[in-house]
C-alpha positions in Angstrom: -8.8 25.6 37.5 -10.6 22.3 36.6 -13.3 24.4 35.1 -11.3 26.5 33.5 -8.5 23.9 31.4 -12.3 22.3 30.7 -13.6 25.7 29.1 -9.9 25.6 27.4 -10.3 22.0 26.2 -13.6 23.0 24.7 -13.0 26.1 22.9 -9.7 24.2 21.5 -12.1 21.2 20.2 -14.5 23.6 18.5 -11.9 26.2 16.9 -10.9 23.0 15.2 -14.1 21.3 14.3 -15.6 24.7 12.5 -13.7 24.5 9.4 -14.7 20.6 8.9 -18.5 21.6 10.2 -19.1 24.8 8.1 -18.2 22.5 5.0 -19.9 19.4 5.8 -23.1 21.9 5.8 -22.3 22.4 2.1 -24.7 23.5 0.9 -26.6 25.9 3.9 -28.3 28.6 1.3 -28.7 29.0 -2.6 -26.2 28.3 -5.3 -26.4 30.7 -8.0 -25.1 29.4 -11.5 -24.4 32.0 -13.6 -25.6 32.0 -17.3 -23.3 33.7 -19.6 -26.1 34.4 -22.4 -29.9 35.2 -22.6 -32.5 33.2 -21.9 -34.3 31.0 -24.2 -31.7 28.7 -26.3 -29.9 25.8 -25.8 -28.1 27.1 -23.4 -30.2 28.9 -20.8 -32.5 25.5 -21.2 -30.0 23.1 -19.9 -28.7 25.4 -17.4 -32.4 24.9 -16.0 -32.9 21.8 -16.1 -30.0 21.0 -14.5 -30.1 23.7 -11.8 -34.3 22.4 -10.8 -32.7 19.2 -10.3 -29.7 20.2 -8.2 -32.0 21.6 -6.2 -33.9 19.0 -5.6 -30.9 17.0 -4.7 -29.6 19.5 -2.5 -32.2 20.7 -0.8 -31.4 24.3 -0.9 -32.9 26.6 -4.6 -31.0 26.7 -7.5 -31.3 30.4 -9.0 -30.3 30.9 -12.4 -29.2 34.4 -13.5 -28.6 35.4 -17.1 -25.1 37.8 -17.7 -25.3 37.9 -21.3 -22.7 39.8 -23.7 -19.5 39.9 -25.4 -20.2 36.4 -26.9 -20.4 35.2 -23.0 -17.0 37.0 -21.7 -18.9 39.1 -19.4 -20.2 36.1 -17.5 -17.7 34.3 -17.2 -15.7 37.4 -15.9 -18.3 38.3 -13.4 -17.4 34.8 -12.7 -14.0 34.3 -12.2 -14.1 37.2 -9.5 -17.0 35.5 -6.9 -16.0 34.2 -3.6 -14.8 30.5 -4.5 -17.1 29.0 -2.2 -19.3 26.8 -4.5 -22.0 29.3 -3.9 -21.4 30.8 -7.2 -20.8 28.3 -10.2 -21.1 29.5 -14.3 -22.2 28.1 -17.1 -18.9 27.5 -19.1 -19.7 27.4 -22.7 -17.7 27.2 -26.6 -17.7 31.2 -26.4 -16.1 32.4 -23.3 -14.4 28.6 -22.8 -13.1 27.5 -26.4 -13.0 30.6 -29.2 -12.6 33.8 -26.8 -8.7 32.7 -26.2 -8.3 32.3 -28.9 -9.6 35.5 -30.3 -9.1 38.2 -27.7 -5.9 38.9 -25.9 -7.5 41.2 -23.2 -9.9 38.8 -22.1 -10.9 40.2 -18.5 -10.9 36.4 -17.3 -7.8 33.8 -17.5 -10.3 30.5 -18.3 -7.3 28.6 -17.0 -6.3 29.8 -14.3 -9.6 31.9 -13.2 -11.5 28.3 -12.8 -12.1 25.4 -11.3 -13.9 22.5 -13.8 -17.0 20.4 -12.4 -18.0 18.5 -15.2 -18.7 18.5 -18.9 -23.0 18.6 -19.4 -23.6 18.4 -23.0 -22.3 18.6 -26.5 -24.9 19.7 -29.4 -23.1 19.1 -32.8 -24.0 22.4 -35.6 -25.3 22.1 -38.7 -25.3 23.5 -42.4 -28.5 25.1 -42.8 -29.6 26.6 -46.2 -33.3 27.5 -47.3 -35.7 24.6 -48.2 -36.0 26.3 -51.9 -32.4 27.0 -52.2 -31.2 24.7 -55.1 -28.4 23.3 -53.0 -28.3 19.5 -52.0 -24.6 18.5 -51.0 -22.0 20.7 -49.4 -20.7 19.9 -52.5 -23.1 22.0 -54.6 -23.4 24.9 -52.1 -19.2 25.4 -52.0 -19.5 24.8 -55.8 -22.0 27.6 -56.3 -20.2 30.1 -54.0 -17.0 29.9 -56.8 -19.3 30.0 -59.2 -20.5 33.8 -58.1 -18.5 37.1 -59.1 -19.3 38.2 -55.5 -18.8 36.1 -52.3 -22.0 34.2 -51.0 -23.6 35.8 -48.1 -24.3 34.0 -44.7 -25.2 34.3 -41.1 -23.4 34.0 -38.2 -24.6 35.0 -33.9 -21.3 37.5 -34.5 -17.8 37.9 -34.7 -16.4 35.1 -33.1 -19.3 32.8 -32.5 -19.1 29.2 -33.1 -21.4 29.6 -36.0 -19.0 32.2 -37.7 -16.0 30.3 -36.8 -17.2 26.9 -38.0 -18.1 28.8 -42.0 -14.1 30.0 -41.5 -13.3 26.6 -41.6 -15.0 25.9 -44.0 -14.2 28.6 -46.3 -10.4 27.6 -45.5 -11.0 24.0 -46.2 -12.5 24.5 -49.3 -11.9 27.6 -51.3 -15.6 28.5 -50.7 -16.3 32.0 -51.6 -18.6 33.2 -48.1 -19.1 36.6 -46.4 -20.3 36.6 -43.0 -23.4 38.9 -42.5 -23.8 38.7 -38.3 -27.2 38.8 -36.4 -28.0 38.8 -32.8 -28.2 35.3 -32.2 -29.0 31.8 -33.6 -33.0 32.6 -34.1 -32.5 35.7 -36.1 -29.8 33.9 -38.2 -31.9 31.4 -39.5 -34.9 33.2 -39.9 -32.4 35.4 -41.8 -31.6 31.7 -44.3 -35.6 31.3 -44.0 -35.9 34.6 -45.5 -33.4 34.6 -48.4 -31.8 37.3 -46.9 -28.6 35.0 -47.2 -28.0 31.8 -48.1 -26.5 29.8 -45.1 -25.5 29.9 -41.8 -24.5 27.2 -38.9 -26.4 26.8 -36.3 -27.4 24.3 -33.3 -29.1 21.2 -33.8 -31.8 22.0 -31.3 -32.1 25.9 -32.7 -32.4 24.2 -36.5 -34.5 21.4 -35.6 -38.1 22.8 -35.6 -37.7 25.0 -38.8 -36.1 21.7 -40.8 -38.8 19.8 -39.9 -41.6 22.4 -41.0 -40.2 22.1 -44.4 -38.3 25.9 -44.0 -34.7 25.0 -44.4 -32.9 22.2 -45.6 -29.7 20.6 -43.3 -26.9 19.6 -46.1 -24.5 18.0 -42.8 -23.9 17.0 -39.6 -20.3 19.2 -38.2 -18.6 16.1 -37.1 -17.4 12.2 -37.7 -21.0 11.4 -36.9 -24.8 11.1 -37.7 -27.2 12.3 -34.8 -30.6 10.7 -34.3 -32.7 14.0 -34.5 -31.5 14.2 -38.1 -30.7 10.6 -39.7 -30.8 11.0 -42.9 -28.3 14.1 -42.5 -24.5 13.1 -43.6 -22.1 14.2 -40.9 -19.0 16.2 -42.3 -16.8 13.3 -42.5 -19.3 11.1 -44.4 -18.8 14.2 -46.9 -15.0 14.1 -46.8 -14.7 16.9 -44.7 -13.3 15.7 -41.5 -12.5 18.8 -40.1 -15.4 20.6 -39.6 -15.8 19.5 -36.5 -17.7 22.2 -34.6 -19.8 21.5 -31.4 -21.6 23.9 -29.2 -20.9 22.1 -25.4 -21.8 23.1 -22.1 -19.6 22.7 -18.8 -20.0 23.8 -15.2 -17.1 25.7 -13.4 -16.6 27.6 -10.3 -13.8 30.1 -9.1 -10.5 28.8 -8.5 -9.6 28.1 -5.2 -12.9 26.5 -4.7 -12.6 23.3 -2.0 -11.9 20.5 -3.8 -14.4 19.2 -1.7 -17.2 21.4 -2.3 -16.0 21.1 -6.1 -16.2 16.8 -5.8 -19.3 17.1 -3.6 -20.8 19.2 -7.5 -19.3 16.9 -9.5 -21.1 13.8 -8.0 -24.8 15.9 -7.7 -24.1 17.0 -11.5 -23.2 13.0 -12.4 -26.2 12.0 -10.5 -28.6 14.9 -11.7 -26.8 14.5 -15.7 -28.3 10.5 -15.3 -31.7 10.6 -14.3 -33.6 9.3 -17.3 -35.9 12.5 -16.9 -33.5 15.1 -16.9 -32.0 13.5 -20.1 -35.5 13.6 -21.9 -36.2 16.7 -20.8 -32.7 18.2 -22.0 -32.3 15.9 -25.3 -36.2 14.9 -26.1 -35.2 14.3 -29.9 -31.7 13.2 -29.7 -30.0 16.6 -30.7 -27.6 16.5 -28.4 -25.3 14.0 -26.2 -25.8 14.3 -22.2 -22.1 13.7 -21.0 -21.2 14.4 -17.3 -18.0 13.0 -16.2 -14.5 14.5 -14.6 -13.1 17.8 -13.6 -9.9 16.1 -14.9 -12.0 14.9 -18.4 -13.6 18.6 -18.5 -10.3 20.4 -17.9 -8.8 18.4 -20.8 -11.8 19.0 -23.4 -11.6 22.7 -22.8 -7.8 23.0 -23.2 -8.4 20.6 -26.6 -11.2 23.6 -27.7 -8.8 26.2 -27.1 -6.2 24.7 -29.1 -8.7 24.0 -31.9 -10.0 27.4 -32.7 -6.5 29.1 -31.8 -5.7 26.9 -35.0 -8.9 28.1 -37.2 -8.5 32.3 -36.0 -4.7 32.2 -37.3 -5.8 30.6 -40.6 -8.7 32.5 -41.1 -6.4 35.5 -39.9 -9.7 36.8 -38.1 -9.5 40.3 -35.6 -11.4 40.9 -33.1 -13.2 44.3 -34.0 
């Protein structure tokens, strides 16, 4: 009888302790980071640097899985359906988590209800670019030239509904510039279209534009936002040229599927902030000062996403932009 009672007590103890033990042992297997963009470029580079450092800190492999398509919506939808156990997380970017909700009412995921924010990682402003051989030395010269022509001036974007498209639309609405969008498949071909003269301008993130600016192939007219950045110290901000509403940054954050245990979300937040504070990680992510490395709380990231969704909803409405 005594042995039977003891066995029951041991079984009860194990049953009560099992959930805590499973949670305390996290992580015990590889973590997958879904990257809703193709390999290469700013988004993928940040994810891989972060993944390498998280793997070192947490003692398990951290694998980057590129799931590009539909301006990031395919990867985001896939992540929303993943098990909420901390072993699948997603890089949230301006496209699928800021712009897509304003542009597409039929998304296969809800950026608010289907995800648990972990931390905002980085922001990188976009910059207005023209060919180095163009006559434009300022935003005003570029805008005035578009108004003087009988046909709209062609500009390159990374596709309908991307930040490059909507930022140029914001400039068009704010200045009444006469512009027409020519979509390309990503930042590199859009920049090359400006270099070759296929189009006259584009908005691109600073990291992708910087080699071409330094190589003398393109000219940066202004940086979106209120302040200059270290990577382009001689380029004014849009606020400086009288257009503070042209404020657009490509941002990245880390999210888990909704219902991921709060303790795991907090563990990931702690590890991410630790990684982003490391001097070597910061040097790798922003060797030329081309982006801001942030971190912070899940609540701060959630507020940032809410502000971005409201901002781009306003741009889509003002420009009467429709999803094709």
